[in-house]
C-alpha positions as CSV (number, residue, x, y, z in Angstrom):
1,X,83.5,131.6,65.1
2,X,86.2,133.2,67.2
3,X,83.8,133.3,70.2
4,X,83.0,129.7,69.7
5,X,86.6,128.7,69.7
6,X,87.3,130.7,72.8
7,X,84.4,129.1,74.7
8,X,85.3,125.6,73.6
9,X,89.0,126.2,74.5
10,X,88.0,127.3,78.0
11,X,85.6,124.5,78.6
12,X,87.9,121.8,77.3
13,X,91.0,123.2,79.0
14,X,89.3,123.3,82.3
15,X,87.7,119.8,82.0
16,X,90.7,118.0,80.6
17,X,93.3,119.7,82.9
18,X,91.1,118.9,85.9
19,X,90.3,115.4,85.0
20,X,93.5,114.0,83.4
21,X,96.5,115.7,85.0
22,X,98.6,112.6,84.9
23,X,98.1,112.1,81.2
24,X,98.9,115.6,80.2
25,X,101.4,116.6,82.8
26,X,100.5,120.3,82.4
27,X,98.0,122.2,80.4
28,X,100.0,125.4,80.0
29,X,102.0,126.0,76.8
30,X,105.1,127.8,77.9
31,X,107.5,128.7,75.1
32,X,110.9,130.2,75.8
33,X,111.2,134.0,75.3
34,X,110.9,135.1,71.7
35,X,113.2,138.1,72.3
36,X,116.7,137.8,73.9
37,X,119.4,140.3,74.5
38,X,122.2,140.6,71.9
39,X,124.7,141.4,74.7
40,X,126.2,144.4,72.7
41,X,129.0,146.4,74.2
42,X,128.2,149.8,75.6
43,X,130.5,151.7,73.3
44,X,133.0,151.3,70.5
45,X,136.5,150.5,71.5
46,X,138.2,151.7,68.3
47,X,138.4,155.5,67.5
48,X,136.0,157.0,65.0
49,X,137.6,158.0,61.7
50,X,138.8,161.6,61.2
51,X,137.1,163.9,58.6
52,X,134.0,161.7,58.5
53,X,130.8,163.6,58.0
54,X,128.4,161.4,56.1
55,X,126.0,159.8,58.6
56,X,123.2,158.8,56.2
57,X,124.1,155.6,54.4
58,X,121.0,155.7,52.2
59,X,122.2,155.7,48.5
60,X,125.8,155.9,49.7
61,X,127.1,154.7,46.3
62,X,125.3,157.6,44.5
63,X,127.2,159.9,46.8
64,X,130.6,158.7,45.6
65,X,130.5,160.9,42.5
66,X,131.3,157.9,40.3
67,X,128.5,157.0,38.0
68,X,130.3,154.0,36.7
69,X,130.4,152.5,40.2
70,X,126.7,153.0,40.6
71,X,125.9,151.3,37.3
72,X,128.2,148.4,38.1
73,X,126.5,147.8,41.5
74,X,123.1,148.0,40.0
75,X,124.1,145.5,37.2
76,X,125.7,143.2,39.8
77,X,122.6,143.2,42.0
78,X,120.4,142.4,39.0
79,X,122.6,139.5,37.9
80,X,123.6,138.1,41.2
81,X,122.5,134.6,42.0
82,X,122.8,135.5,45.7
83,X,120.2,138.2,45.5
84,X,118.0,135.9,43.3
85,X,118.3,133.1,46.0
86,X,117.4,135.6,48.7
87,X,114.3,136.7,46.7
88,X,113.3,133.1,46.3
89,X,113.6,132.6,50.0
90,X,111.2,135.5,50.5
91,X,108.6,133.8,48.2
92,X,109.0,130.5,50.0
93,X,108.7,132.1,53.4
94,X,105.6,134.0,52.2
95,X,104.0,130.8,50.9
96,X,104.7,129.1,54.2
97,X,103.2,132.0,56.1
98,X,100.0,131.9,54.1
99,X,99.8,128.1,54.6
100,X,100.3,128.5,58.3
101,X,97.7,131.2,58.6
102,X,95.2,129.1,56.6
103,X,95.5,126.3,59.1
104,X,93.6,128.5,61.6
105,X,90.6,128.8,59.3
106,X,88.0,126.2,58.3
107,X,88.5,124.2,55.1
108,X,85.7,124.4,52.5
109,X,85.4,121.9,49.7
110,X,82.9,121.5,46.9
111,X,81.9,117.9,46.1
112,X,79.7,116.7,43.2
113,X,78.8,113.3,41.8
114,X,76.5,111.7,39.2
115,X,75.5,108.0,39.3
116,X,73.2,105.9,37.1
117,X,72.3,102.5,38.4
118,X,69.7,99.7,38.2
119,X,69.1,97.7,41.3
120,X,67.3,94.5,41.8
121,X,64.8,96.1,44.2
122,X,61.8,98.2,44.2
123,X,63.8,101.2,42.9
124,X,63.6,101.7,39.2
125,X,66.4,102.6,36.8
126,X,67.5,106.1,37.5
127,X,70.2,108.8,37.7
128,X,71.3,110.2,41.1
129,X,73.2,113.5,41.1
130,X,74.3,115.4,44.1
131,X,76.5,118.4,45.1
132,X,77.4,120.0,48.3
133,X,79.9,121.9,50.4
134,X,81.9,120.1,53.0
135,X,83.8,121.9,55.8
136,X,86.3,120.9,58.5
137,X,87.9,123.0,61.1
138,X,90.5,122.2,63.7
139,X,89.9,124.5,66.7
140,X,93.2,125.8,67.9
141,X,92.6,125.2,71.6
142,X,96.2,125.4,72.8
143,X,97.6,127.8,70.3
144,X,99.7,125.3,68.2
145,X,98.4,126.5,64.9
146,X,98.8,130.1,66.0
147,X,102.4,129.4,67.0
148,X,103.0,128.0,63.5
149,X,101.6,131.1,61.9
150,X,103.7,133.4,64.1
151,X,106.8,131.3,63.4
152,X,106.2,131.6,59.6
153,X,105.7,135.4,59.9
154,X,109.0,135.8,61.8
155,X,110.8,133.8,59.1
156,X,109.2,135.9,56.4
157,X,110.4,139.1,58.1
158,X,113.9,137.5,58.4
159,X,113.9,136.5,54.8
160,X,113.0,140.0,53.7
161,X,115.9,141.3,55.7
162,X,118.1,138.6,54.2
163,X,117.3,140.0,50.8
164,X,118.7,143.4,51.9
165,X,121.8,141.7,53.3
166,X,122.4,140.0,50.0
167,X,122.1,143.3,48.2
168,X,124.5,145.0,50.6
169,X,126.9,142.1,50.2
170,X,126.9,142.2,46.4
171,X,127.3,145.9,46.4
172,X,130.3,145.7,48.7
173,X,131.8,142.9,46.7
174,X,131.4,144.8,43.5
175,X,132.8,148.0,44.9
176,X,135.8,146.2,46.3
177,X,136.4,144.6,42.9
178,X,136.0,148.0,41.2
179,X,138.5,149.7,43.5
180,X,140.8,146.7,43.0
181,X,140.6,147.4,39.3
182,X,141.4,151.1,39.9
183,X,144.2,150.1,42.1
184,X,145.5,147.8,39.5
185,X,145.4,150.6,36.9
186,X,147.5,152.8,39.3
187,X,150.0,150.1,39.8
188,X,150.1,149.5,36.0
189,X,151.0,153.2,35.6
190,X,153.8,152.8,38.2
191,X,155.0,149.7,36.4
192,X,155.0,151.5,33.0
193,X,157.1,154.4,34.4
194,X,159.5,152.0,36.1
195,X,159.9,149.9,33.0
196,X,160.6,153.0,30.9
197,X,163.1,154.2,33.4
198,X,164.9,150.9,33.5
199,X,165.0,150.7,29.7
200,X,166.4,154.2,29.5
201,X,169.1,153.2,32.0
202,X,169.9,150.1,30.1
203,X,170.2,152.1,26.8
204,X,172.5,154.7,28.5
205,X,174.6,152.0,30.1
206,X,175.0,150.1,26.8
207,X,176.2,153.3,25.1
208,X,178.8,154.0,27.8
209,X,179.9,150.4,27.8
210,X,180.5,150.5,24.1
211,X,182.5,153.7,24.6
212,X,184.7,151.9,27.1
213,X,183.6,153.9,30.2
214,X,181.8,151.0,31.9
215,X,182.4,147.3,32.2
216,X,180.3,144.7,30.3
217,X,179.0,143.5,33.8
218,X,177.3,146.8,34.3
219,X,175.7,146.5,30.9
220,X,174.4,143.0,31.7
221,X,173.1,144.3,35.1
222,X,171.2,147.1,33.3
223,X,169.7,144.8,30.8
224,X,168.6,142.4,33.5
225,X,167.0,145.3,35.4
226,X,165.2,146.4,32.2
227,X,164.0,142.8,31.6
228,X,162.7,142.6,35.2
229,X,160.8,145.9,34.8
230,X,159.2,144.6,31.5
231,X,158.3,141.4,33.2
232,X,156.7,143.2,36.1
233,X,154.8,145.4,33.6
234,X,153.4,142.3,31.8
235,X,152.4,140.7,35.0
236,X,150.7,143.8,36.2
237,X,148.8,144.1,32.9
238,X,147.6,140.5,33.3
239,X,146.4,141.3,36.8
240,X,144.4,144.2,35.5
241,X,142.9,142.0,32.8
242,X,141.9,139.5,35.4
243,X,140.3,142.3,37.5
244,X,138.2,143.3,34.5
245,X,137.1,139.8,33.9
246,X,136.1,139.5,37.5
247,X,133.9,142.6,37.2
248,X,132.4,141.1,34.0
249,X,131.4,138.0,35.9
250,X,129.9,140.0,38.7
251,X,127.9,142.4,36.5
252,X,127.2,140.4,33.4
253,X,128.2,143.4,31.3
254,X,130.0,143.0,28.0
255,X,133.8,143.1,28.5
256,X,134.4,145.6,25.7
257,X,131.8,148.0,27.0
258,X,133.2,147.7,30.5
259,X,136.7,148.5,29.3
260,X,135.6,151.5,27.4
261,X,133.7,152.9,30.4
262,X,136.6,152.3,32.8
263,X,139.0,154.0,30.4
264,X,136.7,156.9,30.0
265,X,136.1,157.5,33.7
266,X,138.2,158.9,36.6
267,X,138.8,157.0,39.8
268,X,137.3,158.6,42.9
269,X,138.1,157.7,46.5
270,X,135.3,156.5,48.7
271,X,133.5,159.1,50.8
272,X,133.9,159.0,54.5
273,X,131.3,157.7,57.0
274,X,130.7,158.7,60.5
275,X,129.6,156.1,63.0
276,X,128.1,158.1,65.9
277,X,125.6,155.5,67.0
278,X,126.2,153.1,69.8
279,X,126.8,149.4,69.0
280,X,123.3,148.4,70.0
281,X,121.9,151.0,67.6
282,X,124.1,149.7,64.8
283,X,123.1,146.1,65.5
284,X,119.4,147.1,65.2
285,X,120.0,148.2,61.6
286,X,122.0,145.2,60.5
287,X,119.8,142.9,58.3
288,X,121.8,139.8,59.2
289,X,121.4,140.5,63.0
290,X,117.7,141.2,62.4
291,X,117.3,137.9,60.5
292,X,119.0,136.0,63.3
293,X,116.8,137.6,65.9
294,X,113.7,136.6,63.9
295,X,114.9,133.0,63.7
296,X,115.1,133.0,67.5
297,X,111.5,134.2,67.7
298,X,110.5,131.6,65.1
299,X,112.2,128.8,67.1
300,X,110.4,130.0,70.2
301,X,107.1,129.6,68.5
302,X,108.1,126.2,67.2
303,X,108.6,125.1,70.8
304,X,105.0,126.3,71.6
305,X,103.7,124.4,68.6
306,X,105.5,121.2,69.6
307,X,104.1,121.5,73.1
308,X,100.6,122.0,71.8
309,X,100.8,118.7,69.9
310,X,100.9,117.0,73.3
311,X,97.4,118.2,74.2
312,X,93.9,117.3,73.0
313,X,92.8,118.3,69.5
314,X,89.2,119.4,68.7
315,X,87.8,119.3,65.2
316,X,84.4,120.2,63.9
317,X,82.9,119.1,60.6
318,X,79.8,119.9,58.6
319,X,78.3,119.8,55.2
320,X,75.3,121.2,53.2
321,X,74.1,119.9,49.9
322,X,71.4,119.0,47.5
323,X,70.6,115.7,45.7
324,X,68.3,114.8,42.8
325,X,67.0,111.4,41.7
326,X,65.6,111.2,38.2
327,X,63.7,108.2,37.0
328,X,61.0,107.8,34.4
329,X,61.0,111.5,33.7
330,X,60.3,112.5,37.3
331,X,62.7,114.3,39.6
332,X,63.0,113.7,43.4
333,X,65.0,116.4,45.2
334,X,66.5,116.2,48.6
335,X,68.2,119.0,50.6
336,X,70.4,118.1,53.6
337,X,72.8,119.7,56.0
338,X,74.7,118.5,59.0
339,X,76.9,120.1,61.7
340,X,79.3,117.7,63.3
341,X,80.7,115.5,64.4
342,X,82.5,117.6,67.0
343,X,85.5,115.2,67.6
344,X,88.0,115.3,70.5
345,X,91.3,113.5,70.2
346,X,93.3,113.1,73.4
347,X,96.9,111.7,73.0
348,X,97.5,108.9,75.5
349,X,100.6,107.0,74.3
350,X,103.0,107.7,71.5
351,X,106.2,106.1,72.8
352,X,107.6,109.6,73.7
353,X,107.5,111.0,70.1
354,X,105.7,114.2,71.0
355,X,108.0,114.8,74.0
356,X,111.0,114.2,71.9
357,X,109.7,116.8,69.4
358,X,109.5,119.3,72.2
359,X,113.0,118.6,73.2
360,X,114.2,118.9,69.7
361,X,112.4,122.2,69.3
362,X,114.0,123.5,72.5
363,X,117.5,122.4,71.2
364,X,116.9,124.3,68.0
365,X,115.8,127.3,70.0
366,X,119.0,127.2,72.1
367,X,121.1,126.9,68.9
368,X,119.2,129.9,67.4
369,X,120.0,132.0,70.5
370,X,123.7,131.2,70.3
371,X,123.8,131.9,66.6
372,X,122.0,135.2,67.1
373,X,124.5,136.4,69.7
374,X,127.4,135.2,67.6
375,X,126.0,137.1,64.6
376,X,125.8,140.2,66.8
377,X,129.4,139.8,68.1
378,X,130.6,139.3,64.5
379,X,128.7,142.5,63.5
380,X,130.5,144.5,66.3
381,X,133.8,142.9,65.2
382,X,133.3,144.0,61.6
383,X,132.6,147.6,62.6
384,X,135.5,147.6,65.1
385,X,137.9,146.2,62.5
386,X,136.8,148.7,59.9
387,X,137.4,151.5,62.4
388,X,140.9,150.2,63.3
389,X,141.8,149.9,59.6
390,X,140.6,153.4,58.9
391,X,142.6,154.8,61.8
392,X,145.6,152.9,60.7
393,X,145.5,154.0,57.1
394,X,144.9,157.6,58.1
395,X,147.9,157.6,60.4
396,X,150.1,155.9,57.8
397,X,149.0,158.2,54.9
398,X,151.2,161.2,55.6
399,X,154.2,159.0,56.4
400,X,153.8,157.1,53.1
401,X,153.6,160.3,51.1
402,X,156.6,161.7,52.9
403,X,158.6,158.5,52.2
404,X,157.6,158.5,48.6
405,X,158.7,162.1,48.1
406,X,162.0,161.4,49.7
407,X,162.7,158.2,47.7
408,X,161.7,160.0,44.5
409,X,164.1,162.8,45.3
410,X,166.8,160.3,46.2
411,X,166.3,158.4,43.0
412,X,166.4,161.4,40.8
413,X,169.6,162.6,42.5
414,X,171.2,159.2,42.2
415,X,170.2,159.0,38.6
416,X,171.8,162.3,37.8
417,X,175.0,161.2,39.6
418,X,175.0,158.0,37.6
419,X,174.7,159.8,34.3
420,X,177.6,161.9,35.3
421,X,179.7,158.9,36.4
422,X,179.6,159.8,40.1
423,X,177.4,156.9,41.2
424,X,177.5,153.2,40.5
425,X,174.7,151.2,38.8
426,X,174.2,149.3,42.0
427,X,173.5,152.5,43.8
428,X,171.0,153.5,41.1
429,X,169.2,150.2,41.2
430,X,169.0,150.3,45.0
431,X,167.5,153.8,44.8
432,X,165.1,152.6,42.1
433,X,163.9,149.6,44.2
434,X,163.2,151.7,47.2
435,X,161.3,154.3,45.2
436,X,159.3,151.5,43.4
437,X,158.3,150.0,46.8
438,X,157.2,153.4,48.1
439,X,155.1,153.9,44.9
440,X,153.4,150.6,45.3
441,X,152.9,151.1,49.1
442,X,151.1,154.4,48.6
443,X,148.8,153.0,45.9
444,X,148.0,149.9,48.1
445,X,147.4,152.2,51.1
446,X,144.7,154.0,49.2
447,X,143.1,150.7,48.2
448,X,143.2,149.5,51.8
449,X,141.5,152.7,52.9
450,X,138.7,152.3,50.3
451,X,138.2,148.7,51.4
452,X,137.9,149.9,55.0
453,X,135.2,152.5,54.1
454,X,133.3,149.8,52.3
455,X,133.7,147.4,55.3
456,X,132.4,150.1,57.6
457,X,129.4,150.8,55.3
458,X,128.6,147.1,55.3
459,X,129.2,146.7,59.0
460,X,126.8,149.5,59.7
461,X,124.0,147.7,57.8
462,X,124.2,149.5,54.5
463,X,121.5,152.0,55.6
464,X,118.8,149.3,56.0
465,X,116.2,149.7,58.8
466,X,113.8,147.1,60.1
467,X,110.8,149.4,59.2
468,X,111.6,148.8,55.6
469,X,111.3,145.0,55.7
470,X,107.5,144.7,55.0
471,X,107.8,147.0,52.0
472,X,110.7,145.0,50.7
473,X,108.7,141.8,50.9
474,X,105.7,143.4,49.2
475,X,107.8,144.9,46.5
476,X,109.7,141.8,45.7
477,X,106.4,139.8,45.5
478,X,105.1,142.3,43.0
479,X,108.2,142.0,40.9
480,X,109.2,145.6,41.3
481,X,112.2,147.1,43.0
482,X,111.6,148.4,46.5
483,X,112.0,152.2,46.3
484,X,112.2,152.8,50.0
485,X,114.8,150.0,50.4
486,X,117.2,150.9,47.6
487,X,119.7,151.9,50.2
488,X,122.3,149.3,49.2
489,X,123.1,151.1,46.0
């Protein structure tokens, strides 16, 4: 069958191209390149983070030493509509790939019929029954159906990579929300300590005011400060409750169970990651960049398919069957088979429809190339931004701790002076405000650094590699998790 198609293609190609050049314009299907350069920079512009040793991103979440985080990410990926939609796109792409591949093969149908009739002729009353196989095959002379198959295969590979990207995205979102909850808990502790300190100052000020050592205005200021501290504490508690509910929505876990596990676990900072690979290597392991590259290839094949529609089409039909005529207790059997017709269809005039389809396919290809390169630039930007944020947080960390220690010492000293009547309440409140700001800044700095590590993990592709794509597609089709692709956890 393949040899027949090859010979027919050569004969028809030569005869038609030689005899009707004005009708066809050209008999060569020339699609744009399926692979284009991503135009990645030669090296990273931002400095690599210090004290970074982990280069293998496989199962990065398990390496954090926080079982709760691992469980939350697994639950979020199971419940995520984003991951479910990505899985559905794989199944759709697989079905389209099967359909496109089937178009290259002959169709085979079984037909059967029974008829009983009486005719005003020499034929007696009888029953006619027949059955047979019918086949039709469009010979892919100019590679249009093959291009459709290749385009579908590229989209299937891209959809499988998109499933990995969805899992990485959900994992990063869950981790960010989890660290936000931990950050909120640390800020809640700061707010509790601050509120207790303000209440103690208000109580002491009220006693000294009643004894006549301070004015009623100081007592009012102390009460206002205590009320402000209590209000901030209530607001911070509400923020933590909202963070818990956000995690519940992401993971579909019962809120009571989640609160118990959070209360019974200890916060752990994110482990460092070392980015030693060049930008081009990082882009190669980004599932979103891989998917965009596959879409470029698919668009290239679509151009070839649209071009092939402008050229002749050759179809071959055939059938084989048996028939039986029964009348008066006697059977008459007939066996028959046919090969043909071998039909050639040459497009002559369509008002420019096929040419317009080629132009549209080329426009989609150009758009896919631009989108691919934009995705690659965005990937480089995400890694660069993560590196800048990591460098910034590392350089600010020591200063933030030094500032906090100094403000704490200043507040304690001012508080002792105030209790002994050697400092005013305004001085104490000013020292309290600066200490509180330093406490909050240090907690937020740790949260910012954790977010930067997560962004770097996501920017580096989450440990995914293109070689894992076929396994992912197969595993998802079977309804089982892909063991070799569980790198987003």
